[in-house]
C-alpha positions as CSV (number, residue, x, y, z in Angstrom):
1,M,87.4,176.1,7.7
2,E,90.2,175.4,10.0
3,A,90.3,173.2,12.6
4,K,90.8,175.7,15.3
5,E,88.6,177.8,14.0
6,W,85.7,175.0,14.2
7,V,86.8,173.9,17.7
8,A,86.9,177.7,18.8
9,R,82.9,178.0,16.9
10,E,81.9,175.4,19.3
11,V,83.8,175.8,22.4
12,A,81.3,179.6,22.0
13,H,78.5,177.3,21.4
14,V,79.0,174.9,24.6
15,R,79.5,178.1,26.6
16,M,76.6,179.8,25.5
17,D,74.4,176.7,25.8
18,S,75.8,175.9,29.2
19,R,75.1,180.0,30.3
20,E,71.2,179.6,29.3
21,E,71.0,176.0,30.8
22,G,72.8,177.8,34.2
23,L,70.4,181.0,33.8
24,S,67.0,178.9,33.2
25,I,68.0,176.6,36.6
26,G,68.6,180.1,38.4
27,R,65.5,181.3,37.4
28,K,64.1,178.2,38.3
29,D,65.8,178.0,41.7
30,G,64.7,181.8,42.2
31,M,61.1,181.4,41.2
32,R,60.7,178.0,44.4
33,F,62.8,180.2,47.1
34,S,59.9,183.6,45.7
35,L,57.1,181.6,46.3
36,A,58.0,179.1,49.4
37,I,58.6,183.3,50.8
38,M,55.3,184.5,50.0
39,A,53.6,181.5,50.9
40,T,55.3,181.8,54.4
41,I,53.9,185.2,54.6
42,P,50.3,184.8,55.5
43,K,51.1,182.1,57.9
44,L,52.9,184.8,59.6
45,I,49.8,187.6,59.4
46,V,47.4,185.0,60.5
47,A,50.0,184.5,63.6
48,N,49.3,188.4,64.4
49,K,52.8,189.0,63.3
50,N,53.5,193.1,62.6
51,H,55.6,194.4,60.1
52,E,59.1,194.3,62.2
53,E,58.4,190.5,63.2
54,I,57.4,189.3,59.7
55,I,60.7,190.7,58.4
56,A,63.0,190.0,61.0
57,T,61.6,186.2,60.9
58,L,61.7,186.0,57.2
59,V,65.3,187.6,57.6
60,A,66.1,184.5,60.0
61,K,64.4,181.8,57.7
62,Y,65.6,182.4,54.4
63,N,69.1,183.5,55.1
64,I,68.3,187.1,53.5
65,D,69.2,190.8,54.0
């Protein structure tokens, strides 16, 4: 195997490993975000917020659309 081919394969492996690690981090962050939202909803319901108020609060608090 030529050095150029070896380097190309190693770069491809590093890219795939980095991509997988990035996806894993993204999934963990997304899960934390989802759990935070899910924990907020019951509190808003207990506070007698209606559907529209819950949505407005979530959009404002978590900067979602």
